[in-house]
C-alpha positions, 0 to 999 in steps of 0.5 A, a space after each residue: 551027441 543031441 544034447 551037445 547039437 542042440 546046446 550048440 545051435 543055442 549058443 549060436 543063437 544067443 551069440 550069432 554076431 561073434 559066430 558070424 565074425 569067425 564064420 567070416 575070418 574062417 571064409 576070408 582064409 579059405 577064399 585066400 588060400 582057394 584063389 591061390 589053388 585057382 592061380 596054380 592050377 591054372 599056372 599048371 596048365 599054362 606050363 604044361 602047354 609051354 612044356 608041350 609045346 617045346 621041340 628038339 632041334 636037331 641039327 645034322 652035320 653037314 656032310 649027312 645024306 638024304 639016306 641018312 637023315 631019312 634013317 635018323 627020322 624012322 629010328 627016332 619015330 619009333 622011341 618011346 619018348 617020341 610023340 611027333 618027328 618032322 624032317 626039315 631038309 636045308 631046302 625048306 630050311 632056307 626056303 622058311 628062313 627066306 619067308 620070314 627074313 627077306 633080308 638074308 636071301 642074298 647070303 643064302 642064295 651066295 652061300 648056296 643051297 646047303 648053307 641052313 642044315 637039314 634038320 630033324 623037329 622033335 616033339 616029345 611025349 608028355 613025362 619026357 619034357 622036365 629038364 632032367 628028361 629033356 638033357 638025357 634025350 639030347 645027349 643020346 642023340 648027340 652020341 649019335 655023332 650025326 648032328 651037329 647041334 641040339 637045340 631044346 631050350 632048355 633054360 626055357 624049360 628050367 625056368 618055367 618048372 623052377 617059377 612053378 616050384 617057387 609058387 609052389 613053396 610060397 603057397 605052402 608058406 602063405 597057407 601056413 600063415 593064413 591058417 595059422 592067423 584064422 586059428 588064432 582070430 577065430 579063438 580069440 573070437 570064441 573066448 569072447 563067447 566062453 566068457 560071456 557065458 561064464 557064470 553057466 560053465 562055472 555052475 556047470 562045472 560047480 555040479 560035476 560037469 565033465 570037461 567033455 560035456 561042457 567042451 562038446 558044443 563048442 566044438 560042436 558051434 565050431 564044426 558048424 561055423 567051419 561049414 558054413 564058412 565053407 560054404 560061402 567061401 566056395 560061392 566066393 570063389 565060384 564068383 572069382 572064377 566067374 568073374 574075375 579070372 575069365 575076364 583076366 584070361 579075355 584080357 591076357 590071352 594064353 594058352 589053357 586047356 579048351 575048356 579054358 580056366 579050370 575051377 578047382 576040382 573036387 578034391 581040392 575043394 573037399 580039402 578047403 571043407 575040411 580044413 574050414 571045420 578043422 579051424 573051427 573045431 581046434 579053435 573052439 577047443 583051444 579056447 575051451 581048454 583055457 577057460 577051463 584050465 583058470 577054472 583048475 
């Protein structure tokens, strides 16, 4: 292995330009994947914040008494999926409406204090804000017979979740295309290195060198190029995170965690490094195998 490493380092020195091109192609692919990961990660945080802000509004039937509304509030507060529940009386609802829409005050005065029904404003815990979970929760409220209408913005939750699913699917397709394109470009670049050293490789084959002995330094070169490209890509991603995305956050204020825009956690960063090394190794292996097949 030491011999393969030494030959790999010598090859990198002798063909530094082509090695730099290969590393640059790998780094470009990793940066695009990383930027996509940053976008999805922070959009997930935004959608999660939206889902946490989704409230279920349960409007009591007109015949509900104060005792019945208080009992319903206490019962719902004890359910495992409920984080918080607040009772809004008919008077409070009317006052809220008058404050925000003064033009309806004469109409409310004519209809009387019970013009707007009392309601429960329910906040659900994490894990119970998916469309299916909210459907089940709303159905259970409706089945109780206490409520005339249940409103929980189902379409908004579905659209937010659907948008995120579509974005992840597009990312998987984009990632596959980027990795394949990087493999193709790096493979052709390394093939130029192999062709430049064809006399040396042909001599090695003539003196009985095995395919593994010939292949090893190129695979090590590919791995080293992938590592260098990964390190460079991580630096660029940090710059993008600190610069471009942070300015976007300031320009378009949306709901993020208290720490602001998130950077990729350790798991995805390690995955990016492994993808970079994999691209370098596979591209080198394919390029050398193509050359050796011609010598056979």
